[in-house]
C-alpha positions as CSV (number, residue, x, y, z in Angstrom):
1,M,0.0,0.0,0.0
2,F,1.2,3.5,-0.8
3,R,2.5,5.5,2.1
4,A,4.9,8.5,2.1
5,S,6.4,10.7,4.8
6,L,6.3,14.3,3.7
7,L,7.4,16.5,6.6
8,P,7.9,15.9,10.3
9,G,4.5,14.6,11.5
10,V,3.0,14.7,8.0
11,E,2.3,11.7,5.8
12,L,0.3,10.4,2.9
13,K,-1.6,7.1,3.2
14,L,-3.5,5.3,0.6
15,L,-7.2,5.8,1.4
16,E,-8.8,2.7,2.9
17,E,-12.3,2.0,4.0
18,R,-11.4,2.4,7.7
19,H,-10.6,6.1,6.9
20,A,-14.2,6.9,5.9
21,Y,-15.2,8.5,9.2
22,A,-12.0,10.5,9.5
23,L,-12.4,11.8,5.9
24,Y,-16.1,12.6,6.5
25,S,-15.3,14.4,9.8
26,A,-12.6,16.5,8.1
27,I,-15.0,17.6,5.4
28,S,-17.9,18.1,7.7
29,S,-16.0,20.2,10.2
30,D,-14.7,22.5,7.4
31,R,-17.7,22.5,5.1
32,E,-18.0,26.2,4.4
33,Y,-14.3,26.7,3.8
34,L,-14.1,23.8,1.4
35,R,-17.4,24.7,-0.4
36,E,-15.9,27.9,-1.7
37,W,-13.9,26.0,-4.4
38,L,-15.0,22.3,-4.4
39,P,-18.2,21.2,-6.1
40,W,-18.6,17.9,-4.3
41,V,-18.9,19.2,-0.7
42,D,-22.7,19.4,-0.6
43,A,-23.0,15.9,-2.0
44,T,-20.9,14.5,0.8
45,R,-23.6,14.1,3.4
46,S,-22.6,11.0,5.3
47,T,-19.9,8.5,6.1
48,D,-21.5,6.3,3.4
49,D,-20.7,9.0,0.8
50,T,-17.0,9.0,1.8
51,R,-16.9,5.2,2.0
52,E,-18.3,5.1,-1.6
53,F,-15.5,7.6,-2.7
54,I,-12.9,5.4,-1.0
55,D,-14.2,2.2,-2.6
56,K,-14.0,3.9,-6.0
57,S,-10.5,5.0,-5.3
58,L,-9.4,1.5,-4.2
59,R,-10.9,0.0,-7.5
60,Q,-8.8,2.7,-9.3
61,F,-5.7,1.6,-7.4
62,A,-6.4,-2.1,-8.1
63,K,-6.6,-1.3,-11.9
64,N,-3.2,0.5,-11.7
65,A,-5.0,3.7,-12.8
66,G,-3.8,5.9,-9.9
67,F,-5.1,6.5,-6.4
68,H,-6.2,8.9,-3.7
69,A,-4.3,9.4,-0.5
70,G,-5.3,10.9,2.8
71,I,-3.0,13.6,4.2
72,W,-2.4,13.1,7.9
73,V,-0.9,15.7,10.2
74,D,0.1,14.4,13.7
75,G,-2.4,11.6,13.3
76,E,-5.3,13.9,12.3
77,Y,-6.9,13.7,8.8
78,A,-6.0,17.0,7.1
79,G,-6.9,16.6,3.4
80,T,-6.8,14.5,0.3
81,I,-4.7,14.4,-2.8
82,G,-5.3,12.1,-5.7
83,C,-5.5,11.7,-9.4
84,Q,-8.0,11.1,-12.2
85,A,-7.5,7.8,-13.9
86,I,-4.0,7.6,-15.5
87,N,-4.1,8.1,-19.2
88,W,-1.5,5.3,-20.0
89,A,-1.8,5.8,-23.8
90,N,-0.6,9.4,-23.5
91,R,1.5,8.8,-20.3
92,K,-0.2,11.6,-18.3
93,V,-2.3,12.2,-15.2
94,E,-4.3,15.0,-13.6
95,L,-4.0,15.7,-9.9
96,G,-6.6,17.2,-7.5
97,Y,-6.3,18.1,-3.9
98,W,-7.8,19.9,-0.9
99,L,-6.6,20.7,2.6
100,G,-8.5,21.7,5.7
101,S,-8.3,25.4,6.7
102,R,-6.3,24.8,9.9
103,Y,-3.5,23.1,7.9
104,T,-2.9,25.7,5.2
105,G,0.2,27.9,5.0
106,R,2.6,25.2,6.3
107,G,3.9,23.8,3.0
108,I,1.9,20.6,3.4
109,M,0.1,20.6,0.1
110,T,3.3,21.6,-1.8
111,A,5.0,18.6,-0.3
112,A,2.1,16.4,-1.2
113,V,2.0,17.5,-4.8
114,S,5.7,17.1,-5.0
115,A,5.4,13.5,-3.7
116,M,2.7,12.7,-6.2
117,C,4.9,14.1,-9.0
118,D,7.7,11.8,-7.9
119,Q,5.2,8.9,-8.0
120,A,4.0,9.9,-11.4
121,F,7.4,10.4,-13.0
122,D,9.6,7.9,-11.1
123,E,7.2,5.0,-10.3
124,W,4.7,5.2,-13.2
125,S,7.1,6.6,-15.8
126,L,4.6,9.2,-17.0
127,N,5.6,12.1,-19.1
128,R,3.0,14.7,-17.9
129,V,1.3,15.8,-14.7
130,Q,-1.4,18.5,-15.0
131,L,-3.8,20.2,-12.6
132,Q,-6.4,22.9,-12.8
133,C,-7.1,25.6,-10.3
134,A,-10.0,28.1,-10.2
135,A,-8.8,31.5,-11.4
136,G,-9.9,33.0,-8.2
137,N,-8.3,30.4,-5.9
138,V,-4.9,32.1,-5.5
139,R,-3.8,29.9,-2.7
140,S,-4.3,26.7,-4.8
141,Q,-2.5,28.3,-7.7
142,A,0.5,29.0,-5.5
143,I,1.3,25.3,-5.1
144,P,2.0,24.5,-8.8
145,R,3.8,27.8,-9.2
146,R,6.0,27.1,-6.2
147,L,6.9,23.7,-7.8
148,G,7.8,25.1,-11.2
149,F,4.7,24.0,-13.1
150,R,4.1,26.0,-16.3
151,E,0.8,27.9,-16.6
152,E,-0.5,26.6,-19.9
153,G,-3.8,28.4,-20.3
154,L,-7.2,29.4,-19.2
155,I,-10.4,27.4,-19.6
156,E,-13.1,30.0,-19.6
157,Q,-16.1,29.1,-17.4
158,G,-14.7,25.6,-17.1
159,Q,-16.4,24.8,-13.8
160,L,-20.0,25.3,-12.6
161,L,-19.8,25.7,-8.9
162,Y,-23.1,26.2,-7.0
163,G,-24.8,28.1,-9.8
164,K,-21.8,30.2,-10.9
165,F,-19.3,29.6,-13.6
166,H,-15.6,29.9,-12.8
167,D,-12.6,30.1,-15.1
168,L,-9.9,27.4,-14.6
169,I,-6.1,27.8,-15.0
170,V,-4.3,24.8,-16.4
171,F,-0.8,24.0,-15.0
172,G,1.5,21.4,-16.5
173,M,4.7,19.7,-15.6
174,L,6.7,17.5,-18.0
175,R,9.1,14.8,-16.8
176,S,12.0,16.7,-18.3
177,M,11.0,19.8,-16.4
178,W,10.7,17.9,-13.1
179,E,14.1,16.3,-13.6
180,R,15.7,19.7,-14.3
181,N,13.9,21.2,-11.3
182,R,15.3,18.5,-9.0
183,Q,18.8,19.5,-9.9
184,G,18.4,22.8,-8.2
185,P,16.0,24.4,-5.7
186,V,12.7,25.6,-7.2
187,L,10.6,26.0,-4.0
188,S,10.0,29.5,-2.9
189,S,8.0,30.9,0.0
């Protein structure tokens, strides 16, 4: 099973059914904060909903099509990072992530995205990692920028969120860029 230490007291763990309550509790306790940018928050109404998400993620993992991992800080569930199904034909994957409000500003998600890029390029031998951030979500955009992702474009009104359309910024990282970045520091505060 996938597990990675990110920072002191911070680790990624492959989501398992036994994490359903912790995942639901993290979402439920920070619902208004998460709802600002995430379309699935209102549809997550019970532990059964998070269990269904975890089951789907475990099937994805079993098919070697990627996975979702919980982010744990000092034993507390803090957020999730994962990927859409890997596109093996084109050797690429898209990441998604969220972090509870009390864990932001500590470099946790930057470390998690970096670990997922290592997984994508080193373990899966993919050529491309991409992610999309709402144009208004400056904090989320800071993560790929900090890691050296290239801003590739704008998808106008690419996401309908609670009755309002939002533009999405597409960020991309190629294997060659990631390898070059690892030769020297790219992280900035």
